C-alpha positions, -999 to 999 in steps of 0.1 A, spaced: -112 -790 -101 -135 -759 -100 -105 -738 -111 -99 -758 -141 -135 -756 -151 -137 -718 -148 -103 -713 -165 -117 -704 -198 -140 -679 -184 -113 -663 -161 -91 -660 -192 -116 -644 -214 -128 -619 -186 -93 -612 -176 -80 -605 -213 -113 -584 -217 -110 -562 -187 -72 -561 -192 -77 -545 -225 -103 -521 -211 -81 -509 -184 -50 -505 -207 -57 -469 -217 -61 -460 -178 -28 -477 -171 -12 -458 -198 -25 -425 -185 -13 -434 -151 23 -438 -161 32 -401 -156 18 -402 -122 36 -432 -112 69 -416 -124 62 -387 -103 54 -409 -74 87 -430 -78 111 -405 -59 87 -407 -29 86 -445 -31 123 -446 -31 125 -423 -1 99 -444 17 122 -474 10 154 -455 24 135 -444 56 122 -481 62 157 -494 56 171 -469 82 145 -478 106 151 -513 102 188 -508 106 184 -492 141 154 -513 152 166 -547 141 194 -550 167 170 -541 195 145 -567 183 173 -593 180 184 -584 216 149 -587 229 143 -621 212 177 -633 226 167 -621 262 132 -637 258 149 -671 247 172 -669 277 146 -661 301 124 -689 286 152 -715 290 158 -704 326 121 -707 333 119 -742 318 152 -753 338 135 -738 370 102 -755 363 121 -788 358 144 -786 389 120 -772 416 99 -805 419 134 -824 425 144 -801 454 128 -823 481 146 -854 469 179 -833 468 171 -821 504 164 -857 517 196 -869 500 216 -839 516 201 -849 551 211 -886 547 247 -876 536 250 -851 565 238 -877 591 261 -904 577 290 -879 577 285 -866 612 277 -900 627 307 -918 613 341 -919 630 368 -896 619 395 -911 595 426 -921 614 454 -900 605 491 -910 615 
């Protein structure tokens, strides 16, 4: 609501200061044209660095995801190990205490 109330003032001051800044913007155009090759060179360097760094970052992210899933799996399995050990002990006792199967 505040933005709607202040809209006429923002428009008026924006147009006024835009018109006041227009000559300076027109004077700055040659300097921007001189700066343009350096901006393009910066873009090329950034693209080259991104091309070489991006696979390393993606590999690190993949390794991090794998390690995270392994850690979560271990965190879920470790509390169940006593029950697995108890079941193994019961199985071993029953297996060794029973008679061997009759083979003919």
